Phi, psi and omega in degrees: 000325175305315181296323183285325180288322178297320181294317176292331176299320181276341193293318183294322173297322178298310182290353180238018179301121174240126179263121180255163179310136174254000179265137181302316189274000188281345184292319182288330177295309184290329171300310188295322180243076187275085185233109178269123170241123184261129177251130179258144178227128175245126175215167178259101185286354176277355180245155175303318173306307185302314174304315176293322169308317181292310181300322184292322187288317183299321178295322181295317186285329178300320186279335186279325182314311181298340183275002180239160188229348189228354178240148177246121184267130183230136179258123176253116176263146169226135176268124181279342174063024181068020182251133179299310183295323172296327177291319175291326177296319178297320182287328183286326172296321179299315182288315180293299196266332190263342173069038179294154170257347169203164185222135177243136176171178178279068182251124179275161176303329182291319181297319186292323173303319182289315176301318181296320182288321187280319195267014183297337183287330176273358183086152182285125177254126182307132170248118177265108182274138171249020175257137181286138174209161179299137180307327179297321188284325174295326181284318181284336176287338184298324182285327182268330179221088178304340187266003181270125185242123187261112181282326185266159183283165190294131180292340171309324183289326181291326179290308186302324181290321174295326179288324178295328172297314183297312183304326175300340187231169192276045186255123177248359174215134179239158171244125181263136179237135181202171169273127182270095185233200195276348182240004177205095179232170178294331181270003191279345191087348186285328177294330181283334171291323178292321177301306178303321184286320172299318183300322182303324187259018173085016177240175176207162182278118177276339174192155187222137183233120179253124175261122175271147183310137175247156185292331184214153174306325178288320181290330176291320180292331177283331174293322183292318181294315186299314183288324178290332179288324177299311185299320178308324184278001176267160187277342185278142187237017182252120182235135177241115164281097194278320182201125175187163179285160183291326175296318178292319178297324171310314181286323177309308189281332178292323184280327178296322178293321178293331179267005175080028185255010174245020182264181187302135178100345176277151171224127181234132174239132171241157183272189194285327185295330173265320184293327178288347183250014179296332172303339184264004188254131180287164190304316175302320181285329178287334175292340174278344186253021183296127181096356178292136188249146183208155178260112184239118182308132186275129170215161184286110187257012183245007184278150178305320175292330177291324181285322178296318183288325179298319173305299190289331172300305180305327177288311193273328176291318180295328173285323173300314188229081187301321183303331185255012187300326182283347177236054187251031175287144179274151187249171179302342176285324177287329177288326178286318177301314181295317180293316180302311175295323178292318181302310187296318179293323170294317184300314183293321176302325181274341181280162183281169181302325179246040183293138176282172174300321184293321177293326186285316177302325173309310182298312175302318178288343177269003177307143176200093177211169177269110179265177178293321182276352182135189183283121183269111180208157188226145176217131185058035174070022182227141176303131190248098183231150165273088189272135181237156176232138169282130168270111180256157187221110182291118185216130165076222176275358185213217178210166181233151183262131182254338178194176173240142177231139178221147181293342184269322190247358187063227186270134174225157181278158173252150177224138182259122177215117182052034176085358186257139176267140181236144170258122175291075174061219179247032185291123177270131180265138175294328179220144173275145181153183354294147186242133179270114182271159173310136181078004185084014189290136176267338176268164176283137178294146186276358170086007187198159173213158172284164183295348184272016180056248186270006179291149181294154180283139173274109188245110179284146179232145175292119178264354185240016181293144183277359173239088185284007162301327178273318179213117180233122181263119176242161176246127182248120183284336179297321180258007187042056175194182184263152169231150181238131175227181185124163182301322179294325182283324173302321182287327183292317179292320177299321180291317180306321176301332181275350186283146181280011182211167178271136182241097180304133179198168178218135184272119181256112175305134173240120192264357172277189180282175180286331170290324173299320188282330172297315180293332177295319177301322183294325185269013174070009176290336176233149171273341175191179177213143182230132179164200183267059188261127186279131178283111180236148191290325174299332176284354178290340180286345180246337185206179171246162188235150173276175166308131176307132179269350183211120170301153189210171175184167181258120188226152180262141173238128175236169179274137176273007184227055175276185185288106196296318181298332187271320189300319178316310190249023177296327179301335181301326187284355181297310186255155163294162178309306183305315183292326174300306175310312182299312190287328170300306176306318177294319172297319178285331165298310175305316186287326180293325180297316173298319181293317187290326184288307183299323182303317180301325179278319188214092182301072190229144181283353178299324182295338178282325178295316178308313186299318181288324177288327176302308182297321182294314190291331173288322183293333186292334191272065172273131187282148174290308179296328176292332178297317178299324180290313184294326186265001179058043182286148170278136180235153183236154182199172177284113183291350183263001186250192177282343193303319178298315175296319177293322169299320182289303181288322181262310181276341176084024172290149172285140176295335174288347182262014187246114168266121180277117180255135187266334186223148177309324187284348180274346184289317182303314180300323183291324175293307187295328183273358182077013178291327182225145177255354178196156177230156176245126176236160157287147187306306178309322174291320182293332178292316177297315180301311181287337176286334180264327181242077191281343180247131178092008181220150182208151175271136179221171177072185179284156174259111177276119196285141179228178186291338184097167182280130178220177180261150180252140182221156183290167174306133173073007177284124183300345175297326179311304187288322172292328172287325181297321174291325180289324179299313179298332177288324173292321174302302178298340172289342186084011182280322181299321178296324177298323178291327171296326177286320177298322177302316190272324181272013179279353173265118185288332185285343185225142173262162173300325176303330182257350177301124177085012192261344189073020180085349189244290186224176183264018183289124181278351180273168181287139183294168187290340187306315176296344187251015177308317178296321178282331172291323172302312178301306180298317187290326177295314181302310176294323178295321175302311179308314184298313182296313174300312174301333180288303181304323179295319177291328174293316187289324180293321186248037183299314186291324180298313183295318180296315175307318182291319183291329177292318175301316177300315183295316184295328174288331179286327180283322182298310177303320179289319181289325178289333174290321185291321174295325174295314178303311182296330187281326183292312184304317183294339170295328179267353178218103184297146184244133182262141186230144173256119184278178178306329180280347182098011178273146176270137184239137180249132173241000000 
């Protein structure tokens, strides 16, 4: 109450502040050029930001006056009291009754539109806004109110900085907290902007909480406590305080501390409007904010101009608000208010005596100077600055900087050198840090919790699986409890190492079916489930799954040593006798029609061969699975898995023909005793079975594609996405093939090369013996067709063949005659021959 009374005593003085010359020789100049220019200011004196802005504007006018010789600047203040309607009415009052030539203040684009419409009779007055708003709002407003100038930066940058922090860590859901005031409301579109930005990086708003202004501090504290208790009962632990005054923030974190929401596991991120004002917060308030991360607008705090301003600001602010003297350092909001006042003063100084509002606005938009907040120049009626943010972490009695963020380069490290921050090139940091998290946590919080708070997650594992090579539950008398091993558990442990945080958990044996285990996750009896659980579409109504860590499918395994006498003619049992007769007759008729059509064009017996081969090829494609169904064969499978349901509903097996087998060791006996004629496994299980029993069994038939093995999580759990990413890291690292190889080669009696080969070859298809009869028929028919076609060909071309043979024989005789002459000639060279000529003389050659 003392502070409020003190404020109202000083308010009339602040609203009529007139800045006069401080130079001795300025009196003569002012007298000669008696030109008074009035600047209106609309600010919220009930807030720290508003008080800083008022003091900064006064200092700006004081600093500017010595640089001008013909104008006298006057500041007229109006208090908006944090009300949107009052801000607009105050601006209209300044334009109408006070005769101001320009206005500075916390006026939104929407309020400027109202002012422009109502104040047309008094002419358009340039309005320099100190309120952040989306750049799109300012651009659209340019056409409606061309005299509106945005001095603050695009609020999208503030939002993007907070989103960048979320994206740097494995948080997929956040809760947004904000004050529902004139520039940040549920309907303002800013929540939508934040939601859209989070969605781009794979996160989303899990909940948002708006606090309306309260009539008293005690009432506000009660509302804050009530709402925080609701948030504490939910699983999400990542909170973004998107927009609020520093006064509200202090109360918020005080209650959060009392309710244990600043302990291990919680994450708090604050925006620029809070982080930039932490220098004005006392030590007790900072104690309640330990571990908070924030985005703070970066500015050069080592320049001479800033140091001079800081000295003046601390002196005037400490005098004006004695109760805040200890924390009177200026924030970025004070710097922007200073630059805004200087911009208007300089524009007025450059304008002519009778300059219009349009000419004054043109001078404002043509500004180009180095201000305290950065380079001041405008584009599309908005200040154009390359804005960067310091990522700060509240620790102890103050805060420390952990990185620099910019929309162009992302996160970069910082270095302190002579009080100056430097960005090391475009280096992108993998992590921000080191970071002091709430509760003193050294590892990155996972961002959510189960309803058991700090209790380890209860992760179910199938205790009655047929293949304990994947999950095996054993009892240890030494610890008087069970322990879990197996391939799936090893994969789970490898994935845990890839998570960016520690995940307390305990593996709980589950003795029901796999479907029951999934439903137990749905009903919150288990926090997750790990094992050789197949990802199936119908299970998604109860839970979510991670990325599959092992590919899968449904495959059939059969014995390679069945009864040969029955096996040879097994295919005949696929159809009834009547069906076989109809099939043969139909195929023969169709073949005859084909032959008849072709014979008309080319009277050749080849068409008859084509007819016979057509019938054979159609008869050859008898399905293996169809044979099992038609013969009512009994098949086996893991009765604890989804396969029973799949065989009945998808493949059409009768429930009575399905034998449920509990262990991998029971399958060989089931085959030997004739209890089953085939077994169905998922591919990973089939590989293990054939690796252990590598002789006498083989995989056959088509593979029915399935979703693969995955881990089970509750609906909406962020762990599903985080585990999926970690699983991919394990797969890409090459560790998964090593685990698989160890799983299959753990059986010394069988090698991977012989697994599934039936002891002879690696062919995964059924051997030819069951189809010997079919091959005999098809071979006989096709052989007969070949013989007939060959004979016909020989008869048709008999004269051609004879001519060829005679030609070959003639050429062979000529060749032999030539050879004999050569031999005779060579022999005569070694033995002279005597010849008698016609005259009876003897000649020697």
